LUMDRENKOL-256617 format. One line per field, with one value per atom (N, C-alpha, C, O): x, y, z; atom name; residue in one letter. Coordinates in Angstrom, 1 decimal, always signed. Last residue first. Layout:
c1 c(X;...)
c2 c(Y;...)
c3 c(Z;...)
atom c(CA;...)
type c(a;...)
REM end
This chain:
c1 c(+108.3;+109.4;+110.7;+111.7;+106.4;+106.5;+107.7;+108.1;+106.5;+107.0;+107.2;+108.2;+105.3;+106.7;+107.3;+108.4;+102.8;+102.9;+104.3;+104.5;+103.1;+102.7;+102.9;+103.2;+103.7;+102.7;+102.2;+101.1;+105.5;+106.0;+105.0;+105.4;+104.2;+105.4;+105.8;+106.2;+101.9;+101.8;+103.0;+102.9;+103.1;+102.2;+102.0;+102.0;+104.5;+105.2;+104.4;+104.9;+102.5;+103.3;+104.1;+104.3;+101.6;+100.7;+101.5;+101.1;+103.8;+103.3;+102.3;+102.3;+104.2;+105.1;+104.6;+104.8;+102.8;+102.1;+103.0;+102.7;+103.4;+103.5;+102.8;+102.4;+102.9;+104.1;+104.3;+105.4;+100.0;+101.3;+101.7;+100.9;+98.3;+98.3;+99.8;+100.6;+97.7;+98.5;+98.3;+98.1;+96.8;+95.8;+96.4;+95.7;+99.0;+98.1;+97.1;+96.6;+100.0;+100.7;+99.8;+99.9;+98.3;+98.3;+98.9;+98.5;+99.2;+97.8;+97.6;+96.9;+101.9;+101.6;+100.1;+99.8;+101.2;+102.0;+101.8;+101.5;+99.7;+99.1;+99.9;+99.3;+101.4;+100.3;+99.7;+99.3;+103.2;+103.7;+102.6;+102.8;+101.4;+102.0;+102.6;+102.4;+100.9;+99.8;+100.3;+99.8;+103.4;+102.8;+101.7;+101.5;+103.6;+104.5;+104.0;+104.2;+101.4;+101.4;+102.4;+102.0;+100.5;+101.1;+101.1;+100.9;+99.3;+100.6;+101.3;+102.5;+97.1;+98.0;+99.3;+100.4;+95.7;+96.4;+97.4;+98.4;+94.1;+95.4;+96.2;+97.5;+92.7;+92.7;+94.0;+95.1;+92.0;+92.8;+92.8;+93.0;+89.7;+90.4;+91.2;+91.2;+88.8;+87.9;+88.6;+88.1;+90.2;+90.4;+89.5;+89.4;+89.2;+90.6;+90.9;+91.7;+86.9;+86.8;+88.1;+88.2;+88.0;+87.3;+87.2;+87.4;+89.1;+90.0;+89.3;+90.0;+86.7;+87.6;+88.7;+89.1;+85.7;+84.9;+85.8;+85.6;+87.6;+87.4;+86.7;+87.0;+89.9;+88.5;+88.3;+88.8;+92.5;+92.2;+90.8;+90.4;+93.9;+93.0;+92.8;+93.1;+96.3;+96.1;+95.2;+95.7;+97.5;+96.2;+95.9;+95.3;+100.1;+99.9;+98.5;+98.4;+99.5;+100.3;+100.2;+100.1;+98.0;+97.3;+98.2;+97.6;+99.9;+98.7;+98.1;+97.7;+101.6;+102.1;+101.0;+101.0;+100.0;+100.4;+100.9;+100.7;+99.8;+98.6;+98.9;+98.3;+102.4;+101.9;+100.6;+100.5;+102.6;+103.4;+102.9;+103.0;+100.7;+100.5;+101.3;+100.8;+101.9;+100.6;+100.3;+99.8;+104.2;+104.3;+103.0;+103.0;+103.1;+103.8;+103.9;+103.8;+102.0;+101.1;+101.8;+101.2;+104.3;+103.2;+102.3;+102.0;+105.8;+106.3;+105.2;+105.2;+104.2;+104.3;+104.8;+104.2;+104.4;+103.2;+103.3;+102.7;+106.7;+106.6;+105.4;+105.4;+106.2;+107.2;+107.2;+107.5;+104.4;+104.0;+104.9;+104.5;+106.2;+105.0;+104.5;+104.1;+108.0;+108.5;+107.3;+107.4;+106.3;+107.0;+107.4;+107.3;+105.6;+104.6;+105.2;+104.6;+108.1;+107.5;+106.4;+106.2;+108.6;+109.5;+108.9;+109.0;+106.5;+106.5;+107.4;+107.0;+107.4;+106.1;+106.0;+105.5;+109.8;+109.8;+108.5;+108.5;+109.3;+109.8;+109.8;+109.8;+106.4;+107.7;+108.0;+107.2;+104.2;+105.0;+106.4;+107.4)
c2 c(+131.0;+131.9;+131.3;+132.0;+129.0;+130.1;+131.0;+131.8;+127.5;+126.9;+128.0;+127.9;+128.5;+128.9;+128.3;+128.5;+127.3;+128.7;+129.1;+129.9;+123.9;+124.9;+126.3;+126.5;+121.5;+122.4;+123.5;+124.0;+120.1;+120.8;+121.8;+122.8;+119.2;+119.9;+120.7;+121.9;+117.9;+118.9;+119.8;+121.0;+115.9;+116.9;+118.1;+119.3;+114.5;+115.1;+116.2;+117.3;+113.3;+114.4;+115.1;+116.3;+111.4;+112.5;+113.6;+114.8;+109.8;+110.6;+111.7;+112.8;+108.7;+109.7;+110.4;+111.6;+107.0;+108.1;+109.2;+110.4;+104.5;+104.6;+105.9;+105.8;+103.8;+104.6;+104.8;+105.3;+105.8;+105.7;+104.2;+103.4;+105.3;+105.5;+105.3;+104.8;+104.7;+105.9;+106.3;+107.4;+102.4;+103.3;+104.6;+105.4;+101.0;+101.7;+102.6;+103.5;+99.9;+101.0;+101.8;+103.0;+97.7;+98.8;+100.0;+101.1;+96.3;+96.7;+97.8;+98.8;+95.7;+96.8;+97.2;+98.3;+93.9;+95.1;+96.1;+97.3;+91.8;+92.7;+94.0;+95.1;+90.3;+91.0;+92.1;+93.1;+89.2;+90.2;+90.9;+92.0;+87.5;+88.7;+89.7;+90.9;+85.8;+86.5;+87.7;+88.8;+84.7;+85.5;+86.3;+87.5;+83.2;+84.3;+85.2;+86.5;+81.4;+82.4;+83.5;+84.6;+79.4;+80.6;+81.7;+82.9;+77.4;+77.1;+78.4;+78.4;+79.2;+78.4;+78.1;+78.4;+80.5;+81.3;+80.5;+81.1;+78.6;+79.0;+79.9;+80.0;+76.0;+77.4;+77.8;+77.4;+72.9;+73.6;+75.1;+75.4;+72.0;+71.1;+71.9;+71.6;+74.3;+73.5;+72.6;+72.3;+75.9;+76.1;+75.2;+75.4;+75.4;+74.8;+75.0;+74.2;+76.9;+75.4;+74.8;+73.7;+79.4;+79.1;+77.6;+77.1;+79.1;+79.4;+79.1;+78.5;+78.8;+77.6;+77.9;+76.9;+81.4;+80.2;+79.0;+78.2;+82.9;+83.1;+81.9;+81.6;+81.6;+81.8;+81.8;+81.0;+80.8;+82.2;+82.6;+83.7;+77.8;+78.5;+80.0;+80.4;+77.6;+77.0;+77.9;+78.7;+78.1;+77.6;+77.0;+75.9;+79.1;+78.0;+77.3;+76.1;+81.2;+80.1;+78.9;+77.7;+82.9;+82.2;+81.1;+80.1;+83.6;+82.8;+82.2;+81.0;+85.0;+83.9;+83.0;+81.8;+87.1;+86.2;+84.9;+83.8;+88.5;+87.9;+86.8;+85.8;+89.4;+88.4;+87.8;+86.6;+91.1;+89.9;+88.9;+87.7;+93.1;+92.3;+91.0;+90.0;+94.1;+93.4;+92.6;+91.5;+95.2;+94.0;+93.3;+92.1;+97.2;+96.2;+95.0;+93.8;+98.8;+98.2;+97.1;+96.1;+99.7;+98.9;+98.2;+97.0;+101.1;+99.8;+99.0;+97.7;+103.5;+102.4;+101.1;+100.1;+105.4;+104.5;+103.4;+102.3;+106.8;+106.0;+105.1;+104.1;+108.1;+107.0;+106.2;+105.0;+110.0;+108.9;+107.8;+106.6;+111.6;+111.0;+109.8;+108.7;+112.4;+111.6;+110.9;+109.7;+114.0;+112.8;+111.9;+110.7;+116.0;+115.1;+113.9;+112.8;+117.1;+116.5;+115.6;+114.5;+118.2;+117.2;+116.4;+115.2;+120.2;+119.1;+117.9;+116.8;+121.8;+121.1;+120.0;+118.9;+122.7;+121.8;+121.1;+120.0;+124.3;+123.0;+122.1;+120.9;+126.3;+126.0;+124.5;+123.6;+127.9;+127.2;+126.8;+127.0)
c3 c(+103.0;+103.3;+103.4;+103.6;+102.6;+101.6;+101.8;+100.9;+104.9;+103.6;+102.6;+101.8;+107.2;+106.9;+105.6;+105.3;+107.4;+107.0;+106.6;+105.7;+106.1;+107.1;+106.5;+105.3;+104.9;+104.3;+105.2;+105.0;+106.5;+105.3;+104.8;+104.3;+108.8;+108.9;+107.7;+107.8;+107.8;+108.7;+108.8;+109.0;+106.2;+105.5;+106.5;+106.0;+108.1;+107.0;+106.4;+106.1;+109.6;+110.2;+109.2;+109.3;+107.7;+108.2;+108.8;+108.5;+107.2;+106.1;+106.6;+106.0;+109.9;+109.4;+108.2;+108.1;+111.5;+111.1;+110.5;+110.5;+112.8;+111.4;+110.8;+109.7;+115.5;+115.1;+113.7;+113.3;+115.0;+115.6;+115.7;+116.1;+111.9;+113.3;+113.8;+113.1;+109.2;+109.6;+111.0;+111.4;+108.2;+108.9;+109.3;+109.8;+107.3;+106.3;+106.9;+106.3;+109.6;+109.0;+108.0;+107.9;+109.9;+110.9;+110.4;+110.6;+107.7;+107.7;+108.8;+108.5;+108.3;+107.2;+107.2;+106.8;+110.5;+110.7;+109.6;+109.9;+109.5;+110.5;+110.6;+110.9;+107.9;+107.3;+108.2;+107.8;+109.7;+108.7;+108.0;+107.5;+111.0;+111.7;+110.8;+111.0;+108.8;+109.5;+110.2;+110.2;+108.5;+107.4;+107.9;+107.5;+110.8;+110.6;+109.5;+109.5;+110.4;+111.5;+111.3;+111.5;+108.7;+108.1;+109.1;+108.8;+110.2;+109.5;+109.0;+108.8;+111.2;+112.1;+111.4;+111.9;+109.3;+110.2;+111.0;+111.5;+108.0;+107.3;+108.2;+108.0;+109.9;+109.5;+109.0;+109.6;+108.5;+109.4;+108.9;+107.7;+107.0;+107.9;+108.9;+110.1;+105.7;+106.4;+107.4;+108.5;+104.0;+105.4;+106.3;+107.5;+101.5;+101.8;+103.3;+103.8;+101.5;+101.6;+101.9;+102.6;+101.2;+102.4;+102.6;+103.7;+98.6;+99.7;+101.1;+102.0;+97.2;+97.3;+98.4;+99.0;+97.4;+98.0;+98.2;+99.1;+96.0;+97.4;+98.1;+99.2;+93.8;+94.0;+95.5;+96.3;+93.3;+93.5;+93.8;+94.1;+94.8;+93.9;+94.3;+95.4;+96.8;+95.5;+94.7;+93.9;+99.3;+99.3;+97.9;+97.8;+98.7;+99.6;+99.5;+99.7;+96.9;+96.5;+97.4;+96.9;+98.5;+97.4;+96.8;+96.4;+100.4;+100.9;+99.7;+99.8;+98.7;+99.5;+99.9;+99.8;+97.9;+96.9;+97.6;+97.1;+100.3;+99.8;+98.7;+98.6;+100.5;+101.5;+101.0;+101.2;+98.4;+98.4;+99.4;+99.2;+99.2;+97.9;+97.9;+97.5;+101.5;+101.6;+100.3;+100.4;+100.3;+101.2;+101.4;+101.5;+98.8;+98.1;+99.0;+98.6;+100.8;+99.8;+99.1;+98.8;+102.1;+102.8;+101.9;+102.1;+100.2;+100.7;+101.4;+101.4;+99.7;+98.7;+99.3;+99.0;+101.7;+101.7;+100.7;+100.9;+101.3;+102.5;+102.5;+103.2;+98.9;+98.9;+100.2;+100.2;+99.7;+98.8;+98.8;+98.8;+101.3;+101.9;+101.0;+101.6;+99.4;+100.5;+101.1;+101.5;+97.8;+97.2;+98.3;+98.2;+99.7;+99.1;+98.5;+98.6;+100.1;+101.2;+100.7;+101.3;+97.6;+98.0;+99.2;+99.4;+97.6;+96.6;+97.0;+96.9;+99.6;+99.8;+98.8;+99.1;+98.5;+99.7;+100.0;+100.4;+96.4;+96.1;+97.3;+97.2;+96.4;+97.1;+96.7;+96.6;+95.8;+94.8;+95.3;+94.6)
atom c(N;CA;C;O;N;CA;C;O;N;CA;C;O;N;CA;C;O;N;CA;C;O;N;CA;C;O;N;CA;C;O;N;CA;C;O;N;CA;C;O;N;CA;C;O;N;CA;C;O;N;CA;C;O;N;CA;C;O;N;CA;C;O;N;CA;C;O;N;CA;C;O;N;CA;C;O;N;CA;C;O;N;CA;C;O;N;CA;C;O;N;CA;C;O;N;CA;C;O;N;CA;C;O;N;CA;C;O;N;CA;C;O;N;CA;C;O;N;CA;C;O;N;CA;C;O;N;CA;C;O;N;CA;C;O;N;CA;C;O;N;CA;C;O;N;CA;C;O;N;CA;C;O;N;CA;C;O;N;CA;C;O;N;CA;C;O;N;CA;C;O;N;CA;C;O;N;CA;C;O;N;CA;C;O;N;CA;C;O;N;CA;C;O;N;CA;C;O;N;CA;C;O;N;CA;C;O;N;CA;C;O;N;CA;C;O;N;CA;C;O;N;CA;C;O;N;CA;C;O;N;CA;C;O;N;CA;C;O;N;CA;C;O;N;CA;C;O;N;CA;C;O;N;CA;C;O;N;CA;C;O;N;CA;C;O;N;CA;C;O;N;CA;C;O;N;CA;C;O;N;CA;C;O;N;CA;C;O;N;CA;C;O;N;CA;C;O;N;CA;C;O;N;CA;C;O;N;CA;C;O;N;CA;C;O;N;CA;C;O;N;CA;C;O;N;CA;C;O;N;CA;C;O;N;CA;C;O;N;CA;C;O;N;CA;C;O;N;CA;C;O;N;CA;C;O;N;CA;C;O;N;CA;C;O;N;CA;C;O;N;CA;C;O;N;CA;C;O;N;CA;C;O;N;CA;C;O;N;CA;C;O;N;CA;C;O;N;CA;C;O;N;CA;C;O;N;CA;C;O;N;CA;C;O)
type c(y;y;y;y;e;e;e;e;v;v;v;v;n;n;n;n;y;y;y;y;g;g;g;g;a;a;a;a;v;v;v;v;l;l;l;l;e;e;e;e;a;a;a;a;e;e;e;e;a;a;a;a;e;e;e;e;p;p;p;p;l;l;l;l;d;d;d;d;s;s;s;s;p;p;p;p;a;a;a;a;r;r;r;r;n;n;n;n;t;t;t;t;e;e;e;e;a;a;a;a;l;l;l;l;r;r;r;r;p;p;p;p;i;i;i;i;l;l;l;l;f;f;f;f;m;m;m;m;v;v;v;v;l;l;l;l;v;v;v;v;p;p;p;p;f;f;f;f;l;l;l;l;p;p;p;p;i;i;i;i;g;g;g;g;s;s;s;s;w;w;w;w;i;i;i;i;q;q;q;q;k;k;k;k;q;q;q;q;a;a;a;a;m;m;m;m;v;v;v;v;i;i;i;i;e;e;e;e;s;s;s;s;s;s;s;s;n;n;n;n;c;c;c;c;p;p;p;p;g;g;g;g;v;v;v;v;c;c;c;c;i;i;i;i;l;l;l;l;v;v;v;v;t;t;t;t;n;n;n;n;l;l;l;l;i;i;i;i;l;l;l;l;g;g;g;g;i;i;i;i;s;s;s;s;v;v;v;v;e;e;e;e;y;y;y;y;p;p;p;p;v;v;v;v;m;m;m;m;q;q;q;q;a;a;a;a;a;a;a;a;s;s;s;s;r;r;r;r;l;l;l;l;a;a;a;a;g;g;g;g;l;l;l;l;f;f;f;f;a;a;a;a;y;y;y;y;k;k;k;k;s;s;s;s;y;y;y;y)
REM end
């Protein structure tokens, strides 16, 4: 019942929220540029030119939070936080 384990869990959750928010904003940007929200119409809109070419900066911004969501290095801070805080010495 240590407050440090609870604070570590809150910090871990707070580090994951910005990744999900940025992915949502990026997907909204793509939907605004393409127009319809129907997936088949999005595919048909890419018949002339693939959306990754004009929206290349957005594609790069999408790949970075997607990698961070997998909790691999260098974005594995929530994983390391749980290992550091929830250890044996938390109770003492």
